[in-house]
N, C-alpha and C positions, 0 to 999 in steps of 0.2 A: 866368021859368024860371031854374033854377040850372044852371050849367055843370057838366060832369063833373069838372073839376079841383077845384072847391070841395066837391064831394060826397065825395070820397075822404077817409077819416079817416087821420090819421097813425098809423103803426104804431110800436110800441116796438121798439128794437133789443135783441137778447139778446146781442150781442157786446161784448167788452171792448175798449176802445180802448187798444192797446199802444204807440202811437207815443210818448207821454211817457215810458214805461218804457225804451224803446229809447234815447231821448235821454239819460236819466240814466245808463244803462249805458255808453254811449259816453263820456260825460264822466268816469265813474269809471275806465274803461279808460285814457283819456289820462292821468289823474292817476297811476295806478299805473305806467304806462309811463315817465312822467317821473321819478317818485321812486324807482323800483327801482334804477337805477344808483347813486344816492346812498347807499344803505344798504350799509354795509360788513359782511361776514359776520364772526362771531366767530372770532378766531384764538387758538390756544393754542401755547405753545412748550414742547415736550417736553424734559425734561432729557437732555443727552447724557452719555456716560460721563465726559468730561473735566470736567464741572461738578457731579459728584455730591458729596454732602456727605461730610465726613470720617467715618471709622469711630470710634465711641466707644472710649475707652481700653481697657476690658476687657469687651467684650460676650460673650455666649454665642453660639458659632458652630455652626450646623447645616450640615453639608456633604451635598450630594446628588451622588453620582457618576453616571457615564454610564449605569449599569444601574439607577439609582433607589434604590440602597442608601443608608441614612442613617448619618451619624457625627456625633458631638457632642464639643465641647471648650470650655473657657473660654479665651478668646483672651488668654493671658498667656504670659510667657516660659517655655519648657520644657514647656508642656502639649501632650499629643498627643491625636489623635482616638481615640474608642472607638466601635465599631459599636453601633447600637441598632436595635430593631425599630420599624416604623412605628406599631404598636399601642401601644407603650410610650413614644412620643415625649413626650407631654404629661406623663406621670408623671416621666420623667427630667428634663425641663426644670424642673418644679416643685421637684424634689429639689435641683437645683443652684442655680437662680436665684431671686432675690426678684422681686416684681412690678415693681420699678423697674429691674431689670437689662435692658439692651437685648439683643435677640436679632437676629442677622443670619443670613441664609440665603445660602450660597454654593453655587450649582448649576453643574454642568458645562454647557457650551454645547449639548450634545447631548441634555440632559434635556428631555422634552416639557414644554411650558408648563403643561399640566394637572397634572402631578405637583407642580410648584412651587406652584401655586395650592392644591392639596389640602393640602400641608404648611402653607402660610400660613393657610388657613381653619381647620385643626385647631388651630393655635396661637392665632389670634384668638378662636375659640369657647372656648378654654381659659382666656382671661383675660390673655394676653400683650398688654400695651399698646404697648410699644416694639418694633416689628418692622420690619426693613428687609432690603434685598437688598445683598449684597456684590458689587462690580464691580471689574474691573481698570482702574484709573484711568490706567495707563501706556500702554494700548493706544490707537492713534489712533481717533478717532470715525469710524464708517462713515457715508458720505453717499451 
């Protein structure tokens, strides 16, 4: 006679054995925890007003006052600002300056950042290659 234990057939398991996966996950977690403090994040140094580059000798200066009105002049001895319309800015710049002439924007501190960026974008799209911002280099840097 056969016993009951030998008569039972082995059943197939339908479950996945996840124990090896958990072991691998724990090892990876330890590796990341050990190496994470060693990785230094990327750091950038923003230029301060005191370290700004010198203004070119005779750039074309575009001035934006506190109300957002534009004025234009060649930055040379005796030249004065003349008011221009925002729609005519690119035509006026092209009439006065060559493509190699540097253009600087001097904006009042109360002018919204968006206004300055719109003027810069208009000049860049118009083909002005040398474009910069004019800053007061004598003022102490804010920290």
